[in-house]
C-alpha positions in Angstrom: 54.1 -33.9 -32.4 50.6 -32.9 -33.2 51.8 -30.1 -35.6 54.0 -32.6 -37.5 51.2 -35.6 -37.3 48.3 -32.8 -39.0 50.9 -31.7 -41.5 51.3 -35.2 -42.4 48.0 -35.7 -42.8 47.2 -32.8 -44.7 50.0 -33.6 -47.3 48.5 -37.3 -47.7 44.8 -35.7 -48.1 46.1 -33.3 -50.6 48.1 -36.1 -52.3 44.8 -38.0 -52.7 43.1 -34.9 -53.7 45.4 -34.8 -56.7 44.9 -38.6 -57.5 40.8 -38.1 -57.3 40.9 -35.0 -59.5 44.0 -35.8 -61.9 44.9 -39.6 -61.7 48.4 -38.0 -60.5 50.4 -39.4 -57.5 52.4 -36.4 -56.2 54.2 -38.6 -53.7 55.3 -41.3 -56.2 56.4 -38.6 -58.6 58.5 -37.2 -55.9 59.9 -40.1 -54.6 60.0 -42.5 -57.5 57.5 -44.8 -58.9 54.3 -44.5 -61.2 52.7 -41.3 -60.9 49.7 -42.0 -63.1 47.0 -44.1 -61.3 43.9 -45.3 -62.8 41.0 -45.3 -60.6 37.2 -45.9 -61.0 34.8 -43.1 -60.5 33.5 -44.2 -57.4 37.3 -44.2 -56.0 38.2 -41.1 -57.4 35.1 -39.3 -55.6 36.2 -41.0 -52.6 39.9 -39.4 -53.1 38.8 -36.4 -53.6 36.7 -35.9 -50.4 39.2 -37.2 -48.4 41.6 -34.5 -49.9 39.0 -31.8 -49.4 38.6 -32.7 -45.5 42.8 -32.2 -45.6 41.8 -28.9 -47.0 39.5 -27.9 -44.0 41.9 -29.6 -41.7 44.5 -26.7 -42.1 42.4 -24.4 -40.0 43.3 -26.7 -36.9 46.8 -25.0 -37.0 45.0 -22.0 -35.5 43.1 -24.0 -32.9 44.2 -23.2 -29.1 45.0 -26.6 -27.7 43.6 -25.3 -24.2 40.8 -23.9 -25.2 37.5 -24.9 -23.1 35.3 -24.4 -25.8 
């Protein structure tokens, strides 16, 4: 269940990265809806930061859950 949740979080973060950088919503494009969003500059920065954090979280797939570190 943890890997599934991590996967969804990463997909969501990458979607926000696309919104932040290109004003393009992948999820809406795939599932129907308006795939282009107009956003303020500040919100685009926040979306891009969330997306970069999602890329960082990919490393957690390799983390040993039972490690005592």
